[in-house]
C-alpha positions in Angstrom: -9.1 -71.0 169.3 -7.8 -68.2 171.5 -4.2 -67.5 172.3 -2.6 -66.3 175.6 0.8 -64.8 175.9 2.7 -65.0 179.2 6.1 -63.7 180.4 8.5 -66.0 182.2 11.9 -65.5 183.6 14.7 -66.9 181.4 15.5 -69.6 183.9 11.9 -70.9 183.8 11.8 -70.9 180.0 15.1 -72.9 180.0 13.6 -75.4 182.4 10.4 -75.6 180.5 12.3 -76.3 177.2 14.4 -79.0 178.9 11.4 -80.8 180.4 9.5 -80.5 177.1 12.5 -81.9 175.2 12.7 -84.8 177.7 9.1 -85.7 177.0 9.5 -85.2 173.2 6.9 -82.4 173.0 7.1 -78.7 172.3 7.1 -76.3 175.2 3.7 -75.0 174.0 2.3 -78.5 174.1 3.7 -79.1 177.6 2.2 -75.9 178.9 -1.1 -76.8 177.2 -1.1 -80.2 178.9 -0.4 -78.6 182.3 -3.3 -76.2 181.9 -5.6 -79.0 180.8 -4.6 -81.0 183.9 -5.2 -77.9 186.1 -8.6 -77.2 184.6 -9.8 -80.8 185.1 -8.4 -81.2 188.6 -11.0 -79.2 190.6 -13.9 -81.2 189.2 -12.1 -84.5 190.0 -11.2 -83.4 193.5 -14.8 -82.4 194.2 -16.0 -85.8 192.9 -13.5 -87.7 195.1 -14.6 -85.7 198.1 -18.3 -86.3 197.4 -17.7 -90.0 197.0 -15.8 -90.1 200.3 -18.6 -88.4 202.2 -21.3 -90.5 200.6 -19.5 -93.7 201.4 -18.5 -92.6 204.9 -22.1 -91.7 205.7 -23.9 -94.4 203.8 -25.4 -96.1 206.8 -26.7 -92.8 208.2 -28.3 -91.9 204.9 -29.9 -95.3 204.7 -31.4 -95.0 208.2 -32.6 -91.5 207.5 -34.3 -92.5 204.3 -36.6 -95.0 206.1 
């Protein structure tokens, strides 16, 4: 597993620690969860958009396929 080091202003670190404490996780785990969420979101957004377009144009696609 690779590691990444980032620099944050002190006020952001304090906020991160407070939120992590409220969730009962370490700040590192909280950041990891946020990154995981971010990395998975674009794929989910694309899938939702594709489903919307397919459903919206279903009748048109059915007529064109005949």
